[in-house]
SEMIGU-519172 format. One record per residue (C-alpha): residue number from 1; x, y, z; residue in three letters. Coordinates in nm, 2 decimals, always signed. Layout:
<rs>
R pos   east  north     up code
R NUM      X      Y      Z  ala
...
</rs>
This chain:
<rs>
R pos   east  north     up code
R   1  -0.49  +3.19  +0.86  met
R   2  -0.71  +2.96  +0.66  gly
R   3  -0.60  +2.66  +0.46  ser
R   4  -0.23  +2.59  +0.41  leu
R   5  -0.07  +2.35  +0.17  lys
R   6  +0.25  +2.18  +0.29  thr
R   7  +0.50  +2.01  +0.05  met
R   8  +0.75  +1.78  +0.20  ser
R   9  +1.05  +1.67  +0.00  gly
R  10  +0.97  +1.80  -0.28  gly
R  11  -0.20  +0.21  -0.24  leu
R  12  +0.05  -0.02  -0.31  leu
R  13  +0.26  -0.19  -0.05  leu
R  14  +0.62  -0.07  -0.07  gly
R  15  +0.78  -0.40  +0.02  leu
R  16  +1.08  -0.60  -0.08  cys
R  17  +1.06  -0.98  -0.12  leu
R  18  +1.28  -1.27  -0.20  thr
R  19  +1.08  -1.54  -0.39  leu
R  20  +1.16  -1.89  -0.29  leu
R  21  +0.90  -2.13  -0.44  ile
R  22  +0.57  -2.04  -0.59  trp
R  23  +0.32  -2.18  -0.84  gly
R  24  +0.10  -2.49  -0.88  ala
R  25  +0.26  -2.83  -0.85  glu
R  26  +0.18  -3.04  -1.15  gly
R  27  +0.06  -3.40  -1.14  gln
R  28  +0.24  -3.53  -1.44  arg
R  29  +0.55  -3.35  -1.52  asn
R  30  +0.65  -3.16  -1.21  gly
R  31  +0.73  -2.85  -1.40  arg
R  32  +0.46  -2.64  -1.24  gly
R  33  +0.67  -2.53  -0.94  lys
R  34  +0.88  -2.22  -1.01  lys
R  35  +1.20  -2.16  -0.83  glu
R  36  +1.38  -1.82  -0.82  ile
R  37  +1.71  -1.75  -0.65  ser
R  38  +1.68  -1.56  -0.32  gly
R  39  +1.99  -1.36  -0.40  ser
R  40  +1.80  -1.08  -0.58  gly
R  41  +1.52  -0.91  -0.38  pro
R  42  +1.26  -0.72  -0.58  ile
R  43  +1.05  -0.42  -0.48  asn
R  44  +0.67  -0.45  -0.52  leu
R  45  +0.61  -0.08  -0.46  gly
R  46  +0.53  +0.02  -0.82  gln
R  47  +0.22  +0.08  -1.02  gln
R  48  +0.10  +0.11  -1.38  gln
R  49  -0.19  +0.30  -1.53  arg
R  50  -0.49  +0.12  -1.68  gly
R  51  -0.44  -0.23  -1.56  thr
R  52  -0.23  -0.29  -1.25  trp
R  53  +0.01  -0.55  -1.39  trp
R  54  +0.22  -0.76  -1.15  pro
R  55  +0.60  -0.77  -1.16  leu
R  56  +0.58  -1.15  -1.21  met
R  57  +0.31  -1.41  -1.26  gln
R  58  +0.28  -1.78  -1.34  thr
R  59  -0.01  -1.99  -1.47  arg
R  60  -0.08  -2.36  -1.49  glu
R  61  -0.35  -2.58  -1.65  asn
R  62  -0.59  -2.69  -1.37  leu
R  63  -0.60  -3.04  -1.52  thr
R  64  -0.23  -3.08  -1.42  glu
R  65  -0.26  -2.94  -1.07  val
R  66  -0.27  -3.15  -0.76  lys
R  67  -0.17  -2.89  -0.50  ser
R  68  -0.11  -2.52  -0.48  ile
R  69  +0.15  -2.37  -0.25  lys
R  70  +0.34  -2.04  -0.27  ser
R  71  +0.63  -1.94  -0.04  met
R  72  +0.83  -1.62  -0.02  phe
R  73  +1.01  -1.39  +0.22  gln
R  74  +0.92  -1.02  +0.25  phe
R  75  +0.98  -0.72  +0.46  arg
R  76  +0.81  -0.38  +0.48  thr
R  77  +0.73  -0.09  +0.71  phe
R  78  +0.41  -0.01  +0.52  asp
R  79  +0.09  -0.08  +0.72  pro
R  80  -0.13  -0.15  +0.41  glu
R  81  -0.11  -0.29  +0.06  gly
R  82  -0.15  -0.59  -0.16  val
R  83  +0.10  -0.87  -0.13  val
R  84  -0.02  -1.17  -0.34  phe
R  85  -0.30  -1.25  -0.58  tyr
R  86  -0.44  -1.57  -0.74  gly
R  87  -0.75  -1.66  -0.95  asp
R  88  -0.92  -1.91  -1.17  thr
R  89  -1.19  -1.88  -1.44  arg
R  90  -1.02  -1.56  -1.57  asp
R  91  -1.08  -1.37  -1.24  gly
R  92  -1.43  -1.49  -1.16  glu
R  93  -1.29  -1.68  -0.86  asp
R  94  -1.01  -1.49  -0.68  trp
R  95  -0.79  -1.46  -0.38  phe
R  96  -0.59  -1.16  -0.24  val
R  97  -0.35  -1.14  +0.05  leu
R  98  -0.31  -0.79  +0.18  val
R  99  -0.18  -0.61  +0.49  leu
R 100  -0.42  -0.38  +0.69  arg
R 101  -0.27  -0.20  +0.98  asn
R 102  +0.03  -0.43  +0.94  gly
R 103  -0.19  -0.74  +1.00  ile
R 104  -0.24  -1.01  +0.72  pro
R 105  -0.59  -1.01  +0.57  glu
R 106  -0.72  -1.27  +0.32  met
R 107  -1.00  -1.17  +0.08  gln
R 108  -1.17  -1.44  -0.12  ile
R 109  -1.44  -1.43  -0.39  gly
R 110  -1.58  -1.76  -0.51  lys
R 111  -1.93  -1.82  -0.67  ala
R 112  -2.17  -1.66  -0.42  asp
R 113  -1.92  -1.63  -0.14  ile
R 114  -1.73  -1.31  -0.05  leu
R 115  -1.50  -1.35  +0.26  val
R 116  -1.26  -1.11  +0.43  ser
R 117  -1.07  -1.24  +0.73  val
R 118  -0.79  -1.07  +0.92  gln
R 119  -0.55  -1.21  +1.18  gly
R 120  -0.20  -1.31  +1.27  gly
R 121  +0.11  -1.11  +1.38  pro
R 122  +0.19  -0.76  +1.25  lys
R 123  +0.44  -0.79  +0.97  leu
R 124  +0.53  -0.42  +0.90  asn
R 125  +0.83  -0.42  +1.13  asp
R 126  +1.10  -0.40  +0.86  gly
R 127  +1.21  -0.76  +0.93  lys
R 128  +1.22  -1.05  +0.68  trp
R 129  +0.92  -1.28  +0.72  his
R 130  +0.87  -1.62  +0.56  leu
R 131  +0.51  -1.64  +0.42  val
R 132  +0.35  -1.96  +0.29  glu
R 133  +0.00  -1.97  +0.12  ile
R 134  -0.16  -2.31  +0.03  ser
R 135  -0.49  -2.44  -0.08  ser
R 136  -0.59  -2.75  +0.12  gln
R 137  -0.93  -2.88  +0.00  gly
R 138  -1.20  -2.63  +0.11  asp
R 139  -0.95  -2.43  +0.31  phe
R 140  -0.69  -2.16  +0.23  val
R 141  -0.41  -2.16  +0.48  val
R 142  -0.16  -1.88  +0.56  leu
R 143  +0.15  -1.96  +0.75  glu
R 144  +0.39  -1.69  +0.88  val
R 145  +0.74  -1.79  +0.99  asp
R 146  +0.64  -2.15  +1.03  gly
R 147  +0.33  -2.08  +1.23  gln
R 148  -0.03  -2.09  +1.11  lys
R 149  -0.17  -1.73  +1.09  gly
R 150  -0.50  -1.77  +0.92  leu
R 151  -0.72  -2.06  +0.80  val
R 152  -1.03  -1.98  +0.59  val
R 153  -1.28  -2.24  +0.49  gly
R 154  -1.52  -2.20  +0.19  leu
R 155  -1.83  -2.41  +0.12  lys
R 156  -2.13  -2.32  -0.10  ser
R 157  -2.40  -2.50  -0.29  lys
R 158  -2.33  -2.28  -0.58  glu
R 159  -1.96  -2.34  -0.57  thr
R 160  -1.85  -2.56  -0.86  ile
R 161  -1.53  -2.75  -0.89  glu
R 162  -1.32  -2.61  -1.17  val
R 163  -1.13  -2.89  -1.35  leu
R 164  -1.04  -2.70  -1.67  thr
R 165  -0.89  -2.37  -1.76  gly
R 166  -0.59  -2.22  -1.58  gln
R 167  -0.49  -2.10  -1.24  ile
R 168  -0.30  -1.77  -1.23  arg
R 169  -0.08  -1.65  -0.95  leu
R 170  +0.08  -1.30  -0.93  ala
R 171  +0.31  -1.09  -0.71  leu
R 172  +0.32  -0.71  -0.72  gly
R 173  -0.01  -0.67  -0.89  gly
R 174  -0.36  -0.80  -0.97  ile
R 175  -0.47  -0.97  -1.29  leu
R 176  -0.82  -0.82  -1.32  val
R 177  -0.96  -0.50  -1.46  ser
R 178  -0.88  -0.17  -1.29  leu
R 179  -1.25  -0.12  -1.25  asp
R 180  -1.26  -0.39  -0.98  lys
R 181  -1.00  -0.21  -0.77  leu
R 182  -1.05  +0.07  -0.51  leu
R 183  -0.68  +0.16  -0.53  ile
R 184  -0.58  +0.45  -0.76  pro
R 185  -0.28  +0.38  -0.98  thr
R 186  -0.02  +0.59  -1.16  glu
R 187  +0.25  +0.52  -1.40  leu
R 188  +0.61  +0.45  -1.29  ile
R 189  +0.88  +0.39  -1.55  gly
R 190  +1.15  +0.18  -1.38  glu
R 191  +1.15  -0.08  -1.11  pro
R 192  +1.26  +0.05  -0.77  trp
R 193  +1.56  -0.10  -0.60  pro
R 194  +1.55  -0.30  -0.27  cys
R 195  +1.81  -0.16  -0.04  tyr
R 196  +2.02  -0.40  +0.16  gln
R 197  +1.93  -0.24  +0.49  asn
R 198  +1.63  -0.02  +0.57  ile
R 199  +1.51  +0.20  +0.86  gln
R 200  +1.18  +0.36  +0.95  pro
R 201  +1.12  +0.70  +0.80  gly
R 202  +1.00  +0.87  +0.47  ser
R 203  +1.25  +0.86  +0.19  tyr
R 204  +1.27  +1.12  -0.09  phe
R 205  +1.48  +1.02  -0.39  ser
R 206  +1.52  +1.37  -0.54  gly
R 207  +1.26  +1.31  -0.81  ala
R 208  +0.93  +1.43  -0.65  gly
R 209  +0.75  +1.55  -0.35  leu
R 210  +0.45  +1.49  -0.12  ala
R 211  +0.18  +1.76  -0.04  ala
R 212  -0.09  +1.79  +0.22  phe
R 213  -0.34  +2.05  +0.35  asn
R 214  -0.39  +2.18  +0.70  thr
R 215  -0.63  +2.44  +0.84  thr
R 216  -0.57  +2.61  +1.17  glu
R 217  -0.63  +2.99  +1.22  asp
R 218  -0.43  +3.01  +1.54  ser
R 219  -0.10  +2.90  +1.38  gly
R 220  +0.07  +2.61  +1.21  ile
R 221  +0.34  +2.39  +1.37  thr
R 222  +0.56  +2.15  +1.18  ile
R 223  +0.81  +1.92  +1.35  asp
R 224  +1.07  +1.74  +1.13  ile
R 225  +1.34  +1.49  +1.25  his
R 226  +1.63  +1.38  +1.03  gly
R 227  +2.00  +1.42  +0.97  asp
R 228  +2.03  +1.72  +0.74  ser
R 229  +2.40  +1.64  +0.66  thr
R 230  +2.26  +1.35  +0.46  lys
R 231  +2.00  +1.56  +0.28  met
R 232  +2.00  +1.79  -0.02  glu
R 233  +1.71  +2.00  -0.15  gly
R 234  +1.38  +2.15  -0.03  thr
R 235  +1.27  +2.01  +0.30  val
R 236  +0.96  +2.22  +0.34  leu
R 237  +0.75  +2.46  +0.14  ser
R 238  +0.44  +2.64  +0.26  leu
R 239  +0.19  +2.84  +0.06  lys
R 240  -0.17  +2.96  +0.11  thr
R 241  -0.47  +2.90  -0.13  pro
R 242  -0.45  +3.11  -0.45  gly
R 243  -0.08  +3.18  -0.40  gln
R 244  +0.14  +3.04  -0.67  glu
R 245  +0.47  +3.10  -0.50  leu
R 246  +0.57  +2.96  -0.16  pro
R 247  +0.54  +3.18  +0.15  met
R 248  +0.80  +2.99  +0.35  val
R 249  +1.07  +2.76  +0.22  thr
R 250  +1.33  +2.56  +0.41  val
R 251  +1.63  +2.43  +0.20  lys
R 252  +1.93  +2.22  +0.29  val
R 253  +2.26  +2.24  +0.10  asn
R 254  +2.57  +2.03  +0.17  asn
R 255  +2.82  +2.21  -0.05  asn
R 256  +2.87  +2.43  +0.13  pro
R 257  +2.67  +2.30  +0.44  lys
R 258  +2.39  +2.54  +0.52  lys
R 259  +2.02  +2.55  +0.61  val
R 260  +1.83  +2.84  +0.43  thr
R 261  +1.49  +2.98  +0.54  leu
R 262  +1.31  +3.20  +0.28  thr
R 263  +1.01  +3.41  +0.38  ile
R 264  +0.87  +3.58  +0.08  phe
R 265  +1.15  +3.80  -0.05  lys
R 266  +1.38  +3.76  +0.25  arg
R 267  +1.64  +3.48  +0.26  glu
R 268  +1.81  +3.39  +0.59  ser
R 269  +2.10  +3.15  +0.61  ile
R 270  +2.10  +2.96  +0.94  thr
R 271  +2.33  +2.70  +1.10  lys
R 272  +2.50  +2.43  +0.91  gln
R 273  +2.30  +2.13  +1.00  ser
R 274  +2.01  +2.00  +1.22  phe
R 275  +1.87  +1.68  +1.35  ser
R 276  +1.53  +1.84  +1.45  arg
R 277  +1.36  +2.13  +1.28  leu
R 278  +1.05  +2.28  +1.46  tyr
R 279  +0.87  +2.55  +1.27  leu
R 280  +0.57  +2.76  +1.40  thr
R 281  +0.39  +2.98  +1.14  leu
R 282  +0.19  +3.27  +1.30  leu
R 283  +0.00  +3.55  +1.14  lys
R 284  +0.29  +3.80  +1.14  asn
R 285  +0.60  +3.59  +1.22  gln
R 286  +0.78  +3.26  +1.18  val
R 287  +0.95  +3.09  +1.48  asn
R 288  +1.21  +2.82  +1.39  met
R 289  +1.39  +2.60  +1.64  asp
R 290  +1.69  +2.42  +1.49  ile
R 291  +1.80  +2.17  +1.75  asp
R 292  +1.87  +2.41  +2.05  asp
R 293  +1.88  +2.73  +1.85  thr
R 294  +1.56  +2.95  +1.85  his
R 295  +1.51  +3.20  +1.57  leu
R 296  +1.23  +3.45  +1.50  thr
R 297  +1.15  +3.61  +1.17  phe
R 298  +0.89  +3.87  +1.09  lys
R 299  +0.67  +3.81  +0.79  ile
R 300  +0.71  +4.09  +0.53  asp
R 301  +0.49  +4.03  +0.23  ser
R 302  +0.59  +4.35  +0.05  asp
R 303  +0.68  +4.18  -0.28  gly
R 304  +0.76  +3.82  -0.35  val
R 305  +1.07  +3.67  -0.48  ser
R 306  +1.06  +3.31  -0.62  tyr
R 307  +1.26  +3.05  -0.43  ser
R 308  +1.29  +2.75  -0.66  ser
R 309  +1.20  +2.41  -0.53  ile
R 310  +1.47  +2.15  -0.56  gln
R 311  +1.32  +1.81  -0.48  tyr
R 312  +1.46  +1.67  -0.16  leu
R 313  +1.70  +1.38  -0.16  lys
R 314  +1.72  +1.22  +0.18  gly
R 315  +1.54  +1.06  +0.48  cys
R 316  +1.30  +1.23  +0.71  leu
R 317  +1.28  +1.01  +1.02  glu
R 318  +0.96  +1.18  +1.16  lys
R 319  +0.71  +1.44  +1.03  ile
R 320  +0.44  +1.59  +1.26  gln
R 321  +0.19  +1.87  +1.17  val
R 322  -0.01  +2.02  +1.46  gln
R 323  +0.14  +1.76  +1.69  gly
R 324  +0.01  +1.47  +1.48  gln
R 325  +0.23  +1.22  +1.29  ala
R 326  +0.19  +1.25  +0.91  val
R 327  +0.14  +0.93  +0.71  asp
R 328  +0.25  +1.02  +0.35  leu
R 329  +0.03  +0.74  +0.21  asp
R 330  -0.26  +0.97  +0.30  arg
R 331  -0.11  +1.28  +0.16  ala
R 332  -0.31  +1.50  -0.08  leu
R 333  -0.05  +1.42  -0.34  tyr
R 334  +0.26  +1.19  -0.32  lys
R 335  +0.50  +1.13  -0.61  asp
R 336  +0.56  +0.76  -0.67  leu
R 337  +0.93  +0.81  -0.60  ser
R 338  +0.86  +0.89  -0.24  val
R 339  +0.87  +0.59  +0.01  ser
R 340  +0.63  +0.66  +0.29  ser
R 341  +0.76  +0.43  +0.56  his
R 342  +1.11  +0.32  +0.49  ser
R 343  +1.45  +0.47  +0.41  cys
R 344  +1.77  +0.30  +0.29  pro
R 345  +1.99  +0.31  +0.60  ser
R 346  +2.29  +0.39  +0.37  glu
R 347  +2.14  +0.74  +0.31  val
</rs>
């Protein structure tokens, strides 16, 4: 059967945070500490082209700094991404806090030292966590929920004490050239909202899709879980290389309620809703299990009618292809409106 492209629903960390206190505490005037109300969470899961600008940043003159401490609450289901950035000497010395496989990782570059250390509890459980980062002499200390998670010490003969210039701190971005990053970026126009309550899953806002390839000559299996009564649009679209139009399309409509399977020119209207959709694509037929109902359709490619793709709006709780869970962050293409690991529970 060869290669197949799958489109579902038509790396920055997609997290929400509430900023409590951050910045550099000044020696003289005390104005270096920034306080922002915790009543308005912000979403860090957005990107810009060219330079990856943060959502917010602060800077202070180093001559006025006696201590550096940043504290914020955040939550995410994403396993990887950048959380916090700080630098001096216009980015020559820098610090980045990231998540890797859900575990905190500190990366530090200073003079001739490059350090990467990982440890502490997994934080991508969708719960709010209190994170505190502080510089204590030759050590950078990370505390999570009041417990020390990581302590990294730096000492080098080439390290010089910077007493002039500024220290810069940023959330939601990095204040260096894009050339220094290994993370591709794309433009997004508006900030994304943070929902009051979230749940695991992949959320499609109705503005874009995710696409991935699979190759399996013996057949393709796709397993999708979700409440179709809370969806609208194209759940799944399959096409082979060199083919402009989809071979198989599954759509959900809620006015009136119906699930529609289109195979080339033939359209079949099935039951009103589903919580699980299991589709098997063979050489000459398509098998579709909608909850407890089994359906078989023959593939007739004598002519092709176009079934338009309406981007999905809704939450897919689980996506599996060939029996393997799909991480949309590793998709061939994913629109920035798609949230890979969390859905608003109101959907």
